[in-house]
N, CA, C and O atoms as a Maestro MAE file, in Angstrom:
{
 s_m_m2io_version
 :::
 2.0.0
}

f_m_ct {
 s_m_title
 :::
 protein
 m_atom[220] {
  # First column is atom index #
  i_m_mmod_type
  r_m_x_coord
  r_m_y_coord
  r_m_z_coord
  i_m_residue_number
  s_m_chain_name
  s_m_pdb_residue_name
  s_m_pdb_atom_name
  i_m_atomic_number
  :::
  1 25 24.278 -3.507 24.432 1 A "MET " " N  " 7
  2 3 24.443 -3.989 23.535 1 A "MET " " CA " 6
  3 2 25.383 -3.621 21.889 1 A "MET " " C  " 6
  4 15 25.800 -2.549 21.452 1 A "MET " " O  " 8
  5 25 25.437 -4.810 21.403 2 A "ASN " " N  " 7
  6 3 26.597 -4.688 20.809 2 A "ASN " " CA " 6
  7 2 26.764 -3.391 20.067 2 A "ASN " " C  " 6
  8 15 25.915 -2.596 19.662 2 A "ASN " " O  " 8
  9 25 28.176 -3.380 19.989 3 A "PRO " " N  " 7
  10 3 28.954 -2.502 19.948 3 A "PRO " " CA " 6
  11 2 29.718 -2.121 17.855 3 A "PRO " " C  " 6
  12 15 30.621 -1.392 17.445 3 A "PRO " " O  " 8
  13 25 28.507 -3.293 16.973 4 A "LEU " " N  " 7
  14 3 28.474 -3.230 16.424 4 A "LEU " " CA " 6
  15 2 27.279 -1.947 15.124 4 A "LEU " " C  " 6
  16 15 27.389 -1.316 14.072 4 A "LEU " " O  " 8
  17 25 26.194 -2.277 16.281 5 A "TRP " " N  " 7
  18 3 25.207 -1.042 16.178 5 A "TRP " " CA " 6
  19 2 25.797 -0.153 15.967 5 A "TRP " " C  " 6
  20 15 25.608 0.204 14.804 5 A "TRP " " O  " 8
  21 25 26.562 0.547 16.560 6 A "PHE " " N  " 7
  22 3 27.209 2.095 17.385 6 A "PHE " " CA " 6
  23 2 28.364 1.902 15.841 6 A "PHE " " C  " 6
  24 15 28.862 2.885 15.292 6 A "PHE " " O  " 8
  25 25 28.495 1.103 15.581 7 A "LEU " " N  " 7
  26 3 29.069 1.315 14.322 7 A "LEU " " CA " 6
  27 2 27.802 1.860 12.822 7 A "LEU " " C  " 6
  28 15 27.527 2.928 12.275 7 A "LEU " " O  " 8
  29 25 27.510 0.916 12.725 8 A "ARG " " N  " 7
  30 3 26.311 0.791 11.884 8 A "ARG " " CA " 6
  31 2 25.610 2.049 12.052 8 A "ARG " " C  " 6
  32 15 25.510 2.814 11.092 8 A "ARG " " O  " 8
  33 25 25.025 2.383 13.387 9 A "ALA " " N  " 7
  34 3 24.310 4.162 13.089 9 A "ALA " " CA " 6
  35 2 25.589 5.498 12.995 9 A "ALA " " C  " 6
  36 15 25.282 6.663 12.741 9 A "ALA " " O  " 8
  37 25 27.000 5.043 13.251 10 A "LYS " " N  " 7
  38 3 27.588 6.438 12.942 10 A "LYS " " CA " 6
  39 2 27.967 5.596 10.973 10 A "LYS " " C  " 6
  40 15 28.835 6.210 10.352 10 A "LYS " " O  " 8
  41 25 27.389 4.477 10.298 11 A "ARG " " N  " 7
  42 3 27.644 5.053 9.065 11 A "ARG " " CA " 6
  43 2 26.379 5.520 8.756 11 A "ARG " " C  " 6
  44 15 26.715 6.568 8.203 11 A "ARG " " O  " 8
  45 25 24.927 5.511 8.696 12 A "TRP " " N  " 7
  46 3 23.904 5.931 8.825 12 A "TRP " " CA " 6
  47 2 23.746 7.587 8.860 12 A "TRP " " C  " 6
  48 15 23.517 8.521 8.091 12 A "TRP " " O  " 8
  49 25 24.023 7.326 10.284 13 A "ALA " " N  " 7
  50 3 24.189 9.184 9.789 13 A "ALA " " CA " 6
  51 2 25.040 9.778 8.998 13 A "ALA " " C  " 6
  52 15 24.712 10.935 8.736 13 A "ALA " " O  " 8
  53 25 26.590 9.200 8.235 14 A "GLN " " N  " 7
  54 3 27.256 9.924 7.785 14 A "GLN " " CA " 6
  55 2 26.618 9.714 6.567 14 A "GLN " " C  " 6
  56 15 26.445 10.618 5.750 14 A "GLN " " O  " 8
  57 25 26.188 8.335 6.378 15 A "ASN " " N  " 7
  58 3 25.214 8.490 4.652 15 A "ASN " " CA " 6
  59 2 24.013 8.367 5.077 15 A "ASN " " C  " 6
  60 15 23.610 7.256 5.421 15 A "ASN " " O  " 8
  61 25 23.132 9.578 5.145 16 A "PRO " " N  " 7
  62 3 21.133 8.449 6.090 16 A "PRO " " CA " 6
  63 2 20.981 8.281 4.132 16 A "PRO " " C  " 6
  64 15 21.596 8.677 3.142 16 A "PRO " " O  " 8
  65 25 20.560 7.992 4.241 17 A "PRO " " N  " 7
  66 3 19.189 6.865 3.389 17 A "PRO " " CA " 6
  67 2 18.678 8.260 2.222 17 A "PRO " " C  " 6
  68 15 18.886 9.448 2.471 17 A "PRO " " O  " 8
  69 25 18.348 8.008 1.615 18 A "SER " " N  " 7
  70 3 17.515 9.116 0.629 18 A "SER " " CA " 6
  71 2 16.153 9.251 1.099 18 A "SER " " C  " 6
  72 15 15.720 8.276 1.712 18 A "SER " " O  " 8
  73 25 15.073 10.637 0.890 19 A "ALA " " N  " 7
  74 3 14.281 10.876 0.854 19 A "ALA " " CA " 6
  75 2 12.784 10.342 0.002 19 A "ALA " " C  " 6
  76 15 11.603 10.603 0.230 19 A "ALA " " O  " 8
  77 25 13.353 9.609 -0.909 20 A "LYS " " N  " 7
  78 3 12.383 8.639 -1.725 20 A "LYS " " CA " 6
  79 2 13.077 7.311 -1.091 20 A "LYS " " C  " 6
  80 15 12.506 6.221 -1.046 20 A "LYS " " O  " 8
  81 25 14.367 7.555 -0.618 21 A "ARG " " N  " 7
  82 3 13.507 5.451 -0.173 21 A "ARG " " CA " 6
  83 2 12.520 5.535 1.625 21 A "ARG " " C  " 6
  84 15 11.803 4.599 1.975 21 A "ARG " " O  " 8
  85 25 12.688 6.625 2.377 22 A "VAL " " N  " 7
  86 3 12.474 7.232 3.950 22 A "VAL " " CA " 6
  87 2 10.246 6.967 2.387 22 A "VAL " " C  " 6
  88 15 9.212 6.307 2.479 22 A "VAL " " O  " 8
  89 25 10.692 7.746 1.595 23 A "ILE " " N  " 7
  90 3 8.832 7.685 1.238 23 A "ILE " " CA " 6
  91 2 8.209 6.212 0.763 23 A "ILE " " C  " 6
  92 15 7.015 5.958 0.921 23 A "ILE " " O  " 8
  93 25 8.968 5.450 0.278 24 A "MET " " N  " 7
  94 3 8.960 4.272 -0.015 24 A "MET " " CA " 6
  95 2 8.654 3.690 1.152 24 A "MET " " C  " 6
  96 15 7.490 3.289 1.121 24 A "MET " " O  " 8
  97 25 9.483 3.351 2.713 25 A "VAL " " N  " 7
  98 3 9.833 2.818 3.231 25 A "VAL " " CA " 6
  99 2 8.150 2.688 4.384 25 A "VAL " " C  " 6
  100 15 7.250 1.903 4.682 25 A "VAL " " O  " 8
  101 25 8.681 4.170 4.665 26 A "PHE " " N  " 7
  102 3 7.002 4.212 5.021 26 A "PHE " " CA " 6
  103 2 5.053 4.523 4.072 26 A "PHE " " C  " 6
  104 15 3.934 4.931 4.381 26 A "PHE " " O  " 8
  105 25 6.081 3.770 2.390 27 A "ALA " " N  " 7
  106 3 4.555 3.942 2.036 27 A "ALA " " CA " 6
  107 2 4.148 2.094 2.578 27 A "ALA " " C  " 6
  108 15 3.041 1.645 2.876 27 A "ALA " " O  " 8
  109 25 5.908 1.137 2.536 28 A "ILE " " N  " 7
  110 3 5.188 -0.148 2.073 28 A "ILE " " CA " 6
  111 2 4.462 -0.229 3.880 28 A "ILE " " C  " 6
  112 15 3.549 -1.018 4.126 28 A "ILE " " O  " 8
  113 25 4.898 0.461 4.690 29 A "ILE " " N  " 7
  114 3 4.492 0.450 6.015 29 A "ILE " " CA " 6
  115 2 3.007 0.118 5.930 29 A "ILE " " C  " 6
  116 15 2.483 -0.964 6.196 29 A "ILE " " O  " 8
  117 25 2.307 1.461 5.429 30 A "ALA " " N  " 7
  118 3 1.265 2.443 5.797 30 A "ALA " " CA " 6
  119 2 0.257 0.986 4.850 30 A "ALA " " C  " 6
  120 15 -0.720 0.416 5.337 30 A "ALA " " O  " 8
  121 25 0.778 0.731 3.661 31 A "PHE " " N  " 7
  122 3 0.366 -0.515 2.975 31 A "PHE " " CA " 6
  123 2 0.311 -1.602 3.512 31 A "PHE " " C  " 6
  124 15 -0.296 -2.217 2.635 31 A "PHE " " O  " 8
  125 25 0.497 -2.362 4.349 32 A "CYS " " N  " 7
  126 3 1.096 -3.819 5.610 32 A "CYS " " CA " 6
  127 2 -0.604 -2.901 6.253 32 A "CYS " " C  " 6
  128 15 -1.786 -3.243 6.289 32 A "CYS " " O  " 8
  129 25 0.007 -1.905 6.577 33 A "ILE " " N  " 7
  130 3 -1.586 -1.465 7.903 33 A "ILE " " CA " 6
  131 2 -2.317 -1.935 7.404 33 A "ILE " " C  " 6
  132 15 -2.751 -3.027 7.771 33 A "ILE " " O  " 8
  133 25 -2.716 -1.348 6.440 34 A "THR " " N  " 7
  134 3 -4.005 -0.655 5.556 34 A "THR " " CA " 6
  135 2 -4.204 -2.613 5.529 34 A "THR " " C  " 6
  136 15 -4.786 -3.082 6.507 34 A "THR " " O  " 8
  137 25 -3.784 -3.475 4.579 35 A "LEU " " N  " 7
  138 3 -4.346 -4.432 4.777 35 A "LEU " " CA " 6
  139 2 -4.489 -5.286 6.101 35 A "LEU " " C  " 6
  140 15 -5.531 -5.899 6.332 35 A "LEU " " O  " 8
  141 25 -3.261 -5.311 7.081 36 A "ALA " " N  " 7
  142 3 -4.351 -5.446 8.224 36 A "ALA " " CA " 6
  143 2 -5.804 -5.098 9.095 36 A "ALA " " C  " 6
  144 15 -6.591 -5.921 9.563 36 A "ALA " " O  " 8
  145 25 -5.887 -3.488 9.152 37 A "ALA " " N  " 7
  146 3 -6.490 -3.152 9.422 37 A "ALA " " CA " 6
  147 2 -7.963 -3.652 8.454 37 A "ALA " " C  " 6
  148 15 -8.990 -3.912 9.082 37 A "ALA " " O  " 8
  149 25 -7.957 -3.740 7.107 38 A "LEU " " N  " 7
  150 3 -9.571 -3.734 6.119 38 A "LEU " " CA " 6
  151 2 -9.426 -6.108 6.837 38 A "LEU " " C  " 6
  152 15 -10.522 -6.668 6.873 38 A "LEU " " O  " 8
  153 25 -8.339 -6.877 7.192 39 A "GLU " " N  " 7
  154 3 -8.296 -8.063 7.829 39 A "GLU " " CA " 6
  155 2 -9.707 -8.142 8.864 39 A "GLU " " C  " 6
  156 15 -10.907 -8.399 8.781 39 A "GLU " " O  " 8
  157 25 -8.730 -7.754 9.834 40 A "HIS " " N  " 7
  158 3 -9.262 -7.279 10.997 40 A "HIS " " CA " 6
  159 2 -10.965 -6.355 11.225 40 A "HIS " " C  " 6
  160 15 -11.861 -6.202 12.055 40 A "HIS " " O  " 8
  161 25 -10.673 -6.063 10.228 41 A "PHE " " N  " 7
  162 3 -12.658 -5.289 11.119 41 A "PHE " " CA " 6
  163 2 -13.301 -5.845 9.641 41 A "PHE " " C  " 6
  164 15 -14.085 -5.104 9.048 41 A "PHE " " O  " 8
  165 25 -12.858 -7.501 8.923 42 A "GLY " " N  " 7
  166 3 -14.119 -7.916 8.446 42 A "GLY " " CA " 6
  167 2 -14.615 -7.797 6.903 42 A "GLY " " C  " 6
  168 15 -15.504 -8.358 6.263 42 A "GLY " " O  " 8
  169 25 -13.278 -6.448 6.481 43 A "TYR " " N  " 7
  170 3 -13.332 -5.660 4.939 43 A "TYR " " CA " 6
  171 2 -12.892 -6.478 3.983 43 A "TYR " " C  " 6
  172 15 -13.047 -6.296 2.775 43 A "TYR " " O  " 8
  173 25 -12.324 -7.413 4.514 44 A "TRP " " N  " 7
  174 3 -10.951 -8.790 3.192 44 A "TRP " " CA " 6
  175 2 -11.591 -9.368 2.575 44 A "TRP " " C  " 6
  176 15 -11.240 -10.396 3.154 44 A "TRP " " O  " 8
  177 25 -12.472 -9.822 1.667 45 A "PRO " " N  " 7
  178 3 -12.653 -10.729 0.567 45 A "PRO " " CA " 6
  179 2 -12.811 -11.919 0.871 45 A "PRO " " C  " 6
  180 15 -11.787 -12.601 0.923 45 A "PRO " " O  " 8
  181 25 -13.846 -12.433 1.109 46 A "ASP " " N  " 7
  182 3 -13.497 -14.236 1.627 46 A "ASP " " CA " 6
  183 2 -13.154 -14.506 0.347 46 A "ASP " " C  " 6
  184 15 -13.406 -15.710 0.385 46 A "ASP " " O  " 8
  185 25 -12.810 -14.336 -0.653 47 A "TRP " " N  " 7
  186 3 -12.211 -14.692 -1.994 47 A "TRP " " CA " 6
  187 2 -10.749 -15.115 -2.232 47 A "TRP " " C  " 6
  188 15 -10.186 -15.863 -3.030 47 A "TRP " " O  " 8
  189 25 -10.227 -14.038 -0.834 48 A "ALA " " N  " 7
  190 3 -8.735 -13.434 -0.965 48 A "ALA " " CA " 6
  191 2 -7.965 -14.276 0.814 48 A "ALA " " C  " 6
  192 15 -6.885 -14.227 1.404 48 A "ALA " " O  " 8
  193 25 -9.602 -15.100 1.078 49 A "ALA " " N  " 7
  194 3 -8.794 -15.598 2.781 49 A "ALA " " CA " 6
  195 2 -8.633 -16.538 2.481 49 A "ALA " " C  " 6
  196 15 -9.416 -17.104 1.718 49 A "ALA " " O  " 8
  197 25 -6.969 -17.409 3.204 50 A "ALA " " N  " 7
  198 3 -6.285 -17.926 3.468 50 A "ALA " " CA " 6
  199 2 -7.268 -19.267 3.738 50 A "ALA " " C  " 6
  200 15 -8.303 -19.037 4.363 50 A "ALA " " O  " 8
  201 25 -7.099 -20.191 3.452 51 A "GLU " " N  " 7
  202 3 -7.635 -21.795 4.713 51 A "GLU " " CA " 6
  203 2 -6.429 -22.399 5.184 51 A "GLU " " C  " 6
  204 15 -5.350 -22.856 4.806 51 A "GLU " " O  " 8
  205 25 -7.318 -22.124 6.453 52 A "ARG " " N  " 7
  206 3 -6.351 -23.340 6.463 52 A "ARG " " CA " 6
  207 2 -6.617 -25.385 6.369 52 A "ARG " " C  " 6
  208 15 -7.671 -26.018 6.298 52 A "ARG " " O  " 8
  209 25 -5.677 -25.704 6.397 53 A "LEU " " N  " 7
  210 3 -6.017 -27.170 5.820 53 A "LEU " " CA " 6
  211 2 -5.499 -27.718 6.581 53 A "LEU " " C  " 6
  212 15 -4.343 -27.957 6.930 53 A "LEU " " O  " 8
  213 25 -7.608 -28.181 7.178 54 A "ARG " " N  " 7
  214 3 -6.985 -29.726 8.554 54 A "ARG " " CA " 6
  215 2 -6.076 -30.936 7.956 54 A "ARG " " C  " 6
  216 15 -6.719 -31.398 7.013 54 A "ARG " " O  " 8
  217 25 -4.674 -31.748 8.127 55 A "PRO " " N  " 7
  218 3 -4.272 -32.679 8.469 55 A "PRO " " CA " 6
  219 2 -4.961 -34.242 8.385 55 A "PRO " " C  " 6
  220 15 -4.349 -35.211 8.834 55 A "PRO " " O  " 8
  :::
 }
 m_bond[219] {
  # First column is bond index #
  i_m_from
  i_m_to
  i_m_order
  :::
  1 1 2 1
  2 2 3 1
  3 3 4 2
  4 3 5 1
  5 5 6 1
  6 6 7 1
  7 7 8 2
  8 7 9 1
  9 9 10 1
  10 10 11 1
  11 11 12 2
  12 11 13 1
  13 13 14 1
  14 14 15 1
  15 15 16 2
  16 15 17 1
  17 17 18 1
  18 18 19 1
  19 19 20 2
  20 19 21 1
  21 21 22 1
  22 22 23 1
  23 23 24 2
  24 23 25 1
  25 25 26 1
  26 26 27 1
  27 27 28 2
  28 27 29 1
  29 29 30 1
  30 30 31 1
  31 31 32 2
  32 31 33 1
  33 33 34 1
  34 34 35 1
  35 35 36 2
  36 35 37 1
  37 37 38 1
  38 38 39 1
  39 39 40 2
  40 39 41 1
  41 41 42 1
  42 42 43 1
  43 43 44 2
  44 43 45 1
  45 45 46 1
  46 46 47 1
  47 47 48 2
  48 47 49 1
  49 49 50 1
  50 50 51 1
  51 51 52 2
  52 51 53 1
  53 53 54 1
  54 54 55 1
  55 55 56 2
  56 55 57 1
  57 57 58 1
  58 58 59 1
  59 59 60 2
  60 59 61 1
  61 61 62 1
  62 62 63 1
  63 63 64 2
  64 63 65 1
  65 65 66 1
  66 66 67 1
  67 67 68 2
  68 67 69 1
  69 69 70 1
  70 70 71 1
  71 71 72 2
  72 71 73 1
  73 73 74 1
  74 74 75 1
  75 75 76 2
  76 75 77 1
  77 77 78 1
  78 78 79 1
  79 79 80 2
  80 79 81 1
  81 81 82 1
  82 82 83 1
  83 83 84 2
  84 83 85 1
  85 85 86 1
  86 86 87 1
  87 87 88 2
  88 87 89 1
  89 89 90 1
  90 90 91 1
  91 91 92 2
  92 91 93 1
  93 93 94 1
  94 94 95 1
  95 95 96 2
  96 95 97 1
  97 97 98 1
  98 98 99 1
  99 99 100 2
  100 99 101 1
  101 101 102 1
  102 102 103 1
  103 103 104 2
  104 103 105 1
  105 105 106 1
  106 106 107 1
  107 107 108 2
  108 107 109 1
  109 109 110 1
  110 110 111 1
  111 111 112 2
  112 111 113 1
  113 113 114 1
  114 114 115 1
  115 115 116 2
  116 115 117 1
  117 117 118 1
  118 118 119 1
  119 119 120 2
  120 119 121 1
  121 121 122 1
  122 122 123 1
  123 123 124 2
  124 123 125 1
  125 125 126 1
  126 126 127 1
  127 127 128 2
  128 127 129 1
  129 129 130 1
  130 130 131 1
  131 131 132 2
  132 131 133 1
  133 133 134 1
  134 134 135 1
  135 135 136 2
  136 135 137 1
  137 137 138 1
  138 138 139 1
  139 139 140 2
  140 139 141 1
  141 141 142 1
  142 142 143 1
  143 143 144 2
  144 143 145 1
  145 145 146 1
  146 146 147 1
  147 147 148 2
  148 147 149 1
  149 149 150 1
  150 150 151 1
  151 151 152 2
  152 151 153 1
  153 153 154 1
  154 154 155 1
  155 155 156 2
  156 155 157 1
  157 157 158 1
  158 158 159 1
  159 159 160 2
  160 159 161 1
  161 161 162 1
  162 162 163 1
  163 163 164 2
  164 163 165 1
  165 165 166 1
  166 166 167 1
  167 167 168 2
  168 167 169 1
  169 169 170 1
  170 170 171 1
  171 171 172 2
  172 171 173 1
  173 173 174 1
  174 174 175 1
  175 175 176 2
  176 175 177 1
  177 177 178 1
  178 178 179 1
  179 179 180 2
  180 179 181 1
  181 181 182 1
  182 182 183 1
  183 183 184 2
  184 183 185 1
  185 185 186 1
  186 186 187 1
  187 187 188 2
  188 187 189 1
  189 189 190 1
  190 190 191 1
  191 191 192 2
  192 191 193 1
  193 193 194 1
  194 194 195 1
  195 195 196 2
  196 195 197 1
  197 197 198 1
  198 198 199 1
  199 199 200 2
  200 199 201 1
  201 201 202 1
  202 202 203 1
  203 203 204 2
  204 203 205 1
  205 205 206 1
  206 206 207 1
  207 207 208 2
  208 207 209 1
  209 209 210 1
  210 210 211 1
  211 211 212 2
  212 211 213 1
  213 213 214 1
  214 214 215 1
  215 215 216 2
  216 215 217 1
  217 217 218 1
  218 218 219 1
  219 219 220 2
  :::
 }
}
């Protein structure tokens, strides 16, 4: 493991992110998972799907 990661972890432990930032990150992750699940289970509308172009 790179020693710089230990320095980064030390700085993060001394100055943790705010509660708003943590909630924002989890909200973005939940939104991405929701979009992926909608597409996987077939609930994504056809007009919003990207079509592959053949060369």
